[in-house]
MIPALO-435889 format. One record per residue (C-alpha): residue number from 1; y, x, z. Coordinates in steps of 0.001 Angstrom, whole numbers, m for minus. Example, Ala and Ser with C-alpha at 12.3 -4.5 7.8 and 13.67 -1.06 7.14 Angstrom:
2
pos;y;x;z
1;m4500;12300;7800
2;m1060;13670;7140
END
This chain:
113
pos;y;x;z
1;182692;63564;140899
2;183834;59989;140562
3;184362;59895;144336
4;187726;61568;143653
5;188825;58740;141380
6;187614;56179;143933
7;189657;57860;146681
8;192683;58090;144401
9;192495;54343;143698
10;191874;53642;147393
11;194982;55612;148384
12;197104;53740;145850
13;195871;50386;147140
14;196344;51308;150807
15;199827;52725;150284
16;200838;49615;148315
17;199733;47391;151230
18;201409;49684;153752
19;204733;49564;151915
20;204528;45770;151549
21;204253;45501;155340
22;206875;48121;156156
23;204356;50540;157653
24;205380;54053;158562
25;201775;55279;158714
26;198197;54224;158174
27;196111;54774;161304
28;192634;53921;160066
29;190766;52270;157242
30;187269;50991;156684
31;185337;50671;153467
32;181999;49086;152704
33;179825;51013;150266
34;176726;49399;148814
35;173615;51528;148619
36;173470;50870;144864
37;177182;51529;144232
38;176478;55058;143025
39;178731;56603;145663
40;177765;59486;147923
41;179357;58770;151330
42;179613;62471;152226
43;181409;63258;148967
44;183679;60250;149458
45;184555;61481;152960
46;185278;64982;151640
47;187475;63617;148863
48;189312;61464;151425
49;190044;64491;153612
50;191553;66315;150610
51;193547;63495;149042
52;195050;61884;152151
53;197285;64872;152960
54;200993;64305;152236
55;200545;60527;152164
56;200974;57650;154610
57;197241;58118;155290
58;197517;61765;156409
59;196227;61048;159929
60;193944;58144;159076
61;190188;58527;159417
62;187999;56784;156869
63;185140;54754;158322
64;182351;54076;155878
65;179970;51166;156434
66;176787;51187;154362
67;175667;47882;152851
68;171979;47420;152100
69;170887;46079;148732
70;169910;42401;148773
71;168294;40755;145765
72;168155;36956;145467
73;166613;34471;143088
74;169485;32807;141211
75;167515;29568;140942
76;166102;28940;144435
77;168047;31494;146498
78;164940;33207;147891
79;165449;36794;148981
80;163311;39306;147112
81;161566;41776;149427
82;162336;45479;148968
83;159792;47419;146953
84;158441;44530;144884
85;159217;43491;141326
86;162740;42128;140998
87;161505;38667;140070
88;161132;35544;142181
89;157463;34921;142920
90;158022;31140;142925
91;160411;30637;140000
92;159481;33695;137929
93;163198;34257;137331
94;164704;37773;137365
95;166485;38516;140638
96;170230;39118;140931
97;171883;41686;143151
98;173672;39778;145915
99;174842;42718;148057
100;174657;46472;147933
101;176589;47205;144749
102;180071;46886;146194
103;182900;49228;147118
104;185217;47184;149356
105;188282;48085;151384
106;187477;45924;154404
107;190325;46765;156801
108;193504;48782;157185
109;195172;49586;160498
110;198897;50147;160016
111;201663;51497;162227
112;204888;49583;161718
113;208313;50426;163063
END
């Protein structure tokens, strides 16, 4: 499960930020997961519960926000409707993924002394 490696990297990043700000604990964090990121939110949550013990994040819940896939024409910027060919009907240019492939740490709530 690559969710374990994602959580491991997430913990490292969060603890680095916490230490930079003199935090004594992390109270909450939020991540955005794109629907095409190849991440199972339930497995990510389970991995988080296991890995956060004995860290600054021990009491911190993980909030996961799902991000829908959005495909755009790179030439004219038109949004490509879900379920159709990934090509702009006007420009005949292949679409590019604009959102929905990301894994982003969007916020951290810290407790400082």
